[in-house]
N, C-alpha and C positions, 0 to 999 in steps of 0.2 A: 663648209663655212663661208668663204668666200658667196660672194661679194660684201658681205657686210664686215665692218675694220675687228680688230682684234688690238684691245689695249690690256695693259699690265703696268699699276704705277712701281716706281722701282724702292727696292729694298734695300737691305742692308748685304743682302746674296746677292739678290735678281738685280735683272737690269729695266730697263726704261723701256717698253717697246711699245709701240705706234705703228699696226698694219693696215693702210688703206688705201686708196683707188689713187695710184701715181707715188706715195711715198711707203718705205719699209724704215721705222728707226728704230734702233735697237743701240742701245747706250745703257751704260753704268758699271757698273759690280757686275763678276757672274758665276758665283759659285753657289748654285742649287746643290742643295741637299738632294735633290732628284732629278737631273740633267733630260733627262728620261720626260717625264713628268710635264716638267716645265716646259720645252721648245717642241715637245710632242705638237702641242696646238698650234706654234708657231710653223711648224713645217707643213701642216694640214693644211692650213691657209693659206701658205706659199705655194702649195701644190695646185689648188684650186685658182688663184693667180697669174700664176703662170698659164694655168690653161687657158683659162677664157678672159684675159686683159686686151685690152688694145689701145690704150693709155701711152705715156710713155713715162717712165718709174723711175724716181731718186732714190735710191737705196743709202742708207747712212747710218754707219756702224761706227764706235766706238769703246773703249772699256778703259777704267781702270784698271782693272784688274778679271784674268780670265783663267779660267781653271782648264786643264788636260778636257775633262769631258766636256763642258762649254764648246772649247775650241772645235770636237767632231762635229757637233751639231751644226755651230757655224761653217763649217765644211759641208756637212750634208745640206743647209740651207744655200745656199750658194751653189752647188751641183744642182740643184731645184732649180736655182733661177738661172741657170745657164740654159738650161730647154726651152727659157721662153720664146718665141719666135720672133725673129730682126733681134734680138738683143741687142748687138752695136748701135742698132738706133732707136732701139725701144727703152735701154735701159742707163741708165752712169750710178756710180756706187765711188764713194767719198768713204774711206778710211780716218779718223782721224786719232791720233796719240798723242798724250803727253810729251811735251818738250823733256831733252832726256830720256824718254825712257824705249830705249834700243828694241826690248825684246818687241814693245807693241808695235814697232817701225817693222822690224824684220817680220812679222806675221801681217804686217798689212802686205808686202810685198809678196808674201808668200800667197796671202790669197787673191790676190791679184793675177796669179798668173794661173789660177784655176778659173777665170772667164772671160769670154772674149769680146766686152763691153767695155766705154768708157769705165777710168777705175784709177783714181789720183789717192795718194796718201798725205795728211794733210799732218801738220806739226802745230798743234796748241798751247800755249801757257799752260792749259791746268784743263785735266777734263774733271766736272764736278758737274749738280745740280745746273749752276748758273751757264754753265756751257752749252749743256746739253739745251736748254730754254733758248739760248740766242741763238742757237741751229735750226732750231723748232720753229722758230717767227722767222725763219727767212723762209719768201715764197716758196713754193714747189717749183 
């Protein structure tokens, strides 16, 4: 699938996903009925990306809510990303969580322990479409 991008618009059950050169963006609510079916194309794209990328990569993750099955997929995706050549200099990860959501904050710190690259955990006022669009509008 790589190098073509992959995009999924958010639904009430699935996050907004934008995978493209230099940017991996997954945000929203992640409670898909079939997480394997939903996340497999994402993991496949990232696998190809990790093998073929040469650019710096900005990885942005954040969830209003995420179920256990989706967390397992995010772990898998981060493990895949950890195989990136020279990950310390070629990737940065930002984990966004909503103010007061201690579970999401803690999950961000757990995820941070999985990869050896710049990884920051950022508290925001609200996790919603307006916030995601604001994050997307920032230059890569």
